[in-house]
C-alpha positions as CSV (number, residue, x, y, z in Angstrom):
1,M,-14.2,8.8,-13.8
2,R,-13.0,10.7,-10.7
3,G,-13.1,14.5,-10.7
4,R,-9.9,16.5,-10.2
5,P,-10.6,17.4,-6.5
6,E,-11.6,13.8,-5.7
7,L,-8.5,12.4,-7.4
8,A,-6.3,14.9,-5.5
9,M,-7.9,14.0,-2.2
10,F,-7.5,10.3,-3.0
11,A,-3.8,10.7,-3.8
12,L,-3.3,12.8,-0.6
13,A,-5.2,10.2,1.4
14,L,-3.0,7.4,0.1
15,V,0.1,9.4,1.1
16,C,-1.2,10.4,4.5
17,L,-2.9,7.1,5.4
18,A,-0.5,6.7,8.4
19,A,-2.7,9.3,10.1
20,V,-5.0,6.5,11.4
21,A,-7.4,7.1,8.5
22,L,-4.9,6.1,5.9
23,P,-1.4,4.4,6.0
24,F,1.7,4.7,3.9
25,A,4.2,2.2,2.6
26,R,7.2,0.1,3.5
27,C,8.0,-3.3,2.1
28,G,7.8,-5.9,4.8
29,G,7.6,-9.6,5.0
30,R,4.5,-11.3,6.2
31,E,2.5,-9.9,9.1
32,G,4.8,-8.5,11.8
33,E,8.0,-9.5,10.0
34,P,10.6,-6.8,9.5
35,A,11.5,-5.7,5.9
36,T,14.6,-7.3,4.6
37,A,15.6,-7.5,0.9
38,A,17.5,-10.7,1.3
39,G,15.2,-12.4,3.8
40,A,11.9,-11.4,2.2
41,P,9.6,-14.3,1.2
42,V,9.6,-15.2,-2.5
43,L,6.5,-13.7,-4.1
44,R,4.5,-15.9,-6.5
45,Q,3.2,-13.5,-9.1
46,D,1.1,-16.3,-10.6
47,D,-1.1,-16.2,-7.5
48,P,-3.3,-13.1,-7.7
49,E,-4.6,-13.4,-4.2
50,E,-1.1,-13.5,-2.8
51,L,-0.1,-10.6,-5.0
52,A,-3.0,-8.4,-3.9
53,E,-2.0,-9.0,-0.2
54,E,1.7,-8.3,-1.0
55,M,0.8,-5.0,-2.8
56,A,-1.3,-3.9,0.2
57,R,1.7,-4.7,2.5
58,R,4.1,-2.8,0.3
59,Y,1.7,0.2,-0.3
60,F,0.7,0.6,3.3
61,S,3.9,0.2,5.2
62,Y,6.7,2.8,5.3
63,D,10.2,2.9,6.9
64,G,11.1,6.5,6.1
65,D,12.7,6.0,2.7
66,F,10.3,7.3,0.1
67,E,12.2,6.3,-3.0
68,A,12.7,2.7,-1.7
69,W,8.9,2.6,-1.0
70,R,8.1,3.9,-4.5
71,G,10.4,1.3,-6.1
72,R,8.8,-1.6,-4.1
73,V,5.3,-0.5,-5.1
74,L,6.2,0.0,-8.7
75,E,7.5,-3.6,-9.0
76,L,3.9,-4.8,-8.6
77,A,2.0,-2.0,-10.3
78,T,0.7,-1.5,-13.8
79,E,-1.2,1.4,-15.4
80,P,-3.0,3.6,-14.1
81,L,-1.6,2.9,-10.6
82,R,2.0,2.9,-11.9
83,S,1.8,6.4,-13.2
84,R,0.1,7.8,-10.1
85,V,2.7,6.3,-7.8
86,A,5.6,7.4,-10.0
87,A,4.3,11.0,-9.9
88,M,3.4,11.0,-6.2
89,P,5.5,13.5,-4.1
90,P,6.6,12.5,-0.6
91,D,4.2,13.6,2.2
92,P,5.7,16.3,4.3
93,Q,4.0,15.0,7.5
94,M,5.7,11.7,7.1
95,A,9.1,13.4,7.1
96,V,8.4,16.0,9.8
97,Y,7.2,13.5,12.3
98,R,9.5,10.7,10.9
99,I,6.5,8.4,10.8
100,T,7.0,4.7,10.2
101,V,4.1,2.5,9.3
102,R,4.0,-1.3,9.5
103,V,1.4,-3.8,8.4
104,L,0.0,-5.8,11.3
105,A,-2.2,-8.0,9.1
106,A,-3.3,-8.4,5.5
107,E,-5.8,-10.9,4.3
108,T,-7.6,-11.4,1.0
109,T,-11.3,-11.8,1.9
110,S,-12.7,-12.3,-1.6
111,W,-11.4,-12.9,-5.2
112,R,-13.1,-12.7,-8.5
113,R,-11.5,-13.4,-11.9
114,Q,-12.6,-12.9,-15.4
115,G,-9.9,-14.0,-17.9
116,D,-6.7,-11.9,-17.4
117,E,-8.4,-9.5,-15.0
118,G,-9.6,-9.8,-11.5
119,Q,-10.6,-8.1,-8.3
120,A,-9.4,-8.9,-4.8
121,T,-10.8,-7.5,-1.6
122,V,-8.1,-7.1,1.0
123,R,-8.5,-6.3,4.7
124,I,-5.4,-4.6,6.1
125,R,-4.5,-3.5,9.7
126,I,-1.6,-1.0,10.1
127,R,0.2,0.9,12.9
128,G,1.8,4.3,12.4
129,E,4.4,5.5,14.8
130,P,6.0,8.9,15.0
131,R,9.8,8.9,15.7
132,A,9.6,12.7,16.3
133,P,6.2,13.1,18.1
134,G,4.3,16.3,17.9
135,G,1.2,18.0,16.6
136,E,-1.3,15.5,15.3
137,W,1.3,12.8,15.8
138,S,1.8,12.7,19.5
139,A,1.2,9.0,19.8
140,P,1.1,5.9,17.7
141,R,-2.1,5.1,15.7
142,E,-3.7,2.0,14.4
143,A,-6.2,1.7,11.5
144,E,-8.0,-1.1,9.6
145,R,-9.1,-0.6,6.1
146,V,-10.7,-2.7,3.4
147,L,-9.3,-2.3,-0.1
148,L,-10.5,-3.3,-3.6
149,A,-7.5,-4.1,-5.9
150,D,-8.0,-4.4,-9.6
151,L,-5.5,-6.9,-11.0
152,R,-4.4,-7.6,-14.6
153,R,-2.3,-10.4,-15.9
154,E,0.5,-9.1,-18.2
155,E,3.2,-11.3,-19.7
156,G,2.3,-14.2,-17.5
157,R,2.3,-12.4,-14.2
158,W,-0.3,-10.6,-12.1
159,L,0.0,-6.8,-11.4
160,V,-2.1,-4.3,-9.6
161,A,-3.8,-1.7,-11.9
162,E,-5.8,0.1,-9.2
163,M,-6.5,0.2,-5.5
164,R,-9.4,2.0,-3.7
165,Y,-10.9,2.0,-0.3
166,L,-14.2,0.2,0.4
167,Q,-14.0,1.1,4.2
């Protein structure tokens, strides 16, 4: 179990990931596609590998609308990730520098299943761009991370219960 300081740092890191070390969230389509509600590809929630990639895309892309980001992430989350995202405050840096983050690539590199639970390793590459450059955000930044997503099948569909960084 994580200690309180480690959990706080993890939550802060998730919110601040756009700062090269860690990205934030905006629901987009596939790699490089803009986010569109009507034009977004249909997600097959019976495919856990696809779901893990889509959650990474949603979690680690951000268009400036925190509440919309939260809603998109919560659609694919279950406990304990759901509670943590629901309680997460907006990151002030994201607002001050008007940072947008887009996913350049997301790929499931491994998948392991045991009954109604599974783990997917997802490699993700993101780009954060300040629309109001300054301070630490004077130029765009890119980062690549490897995530481990814990998935759980609930009522016939896969959801993400937890995500953590492997790299």
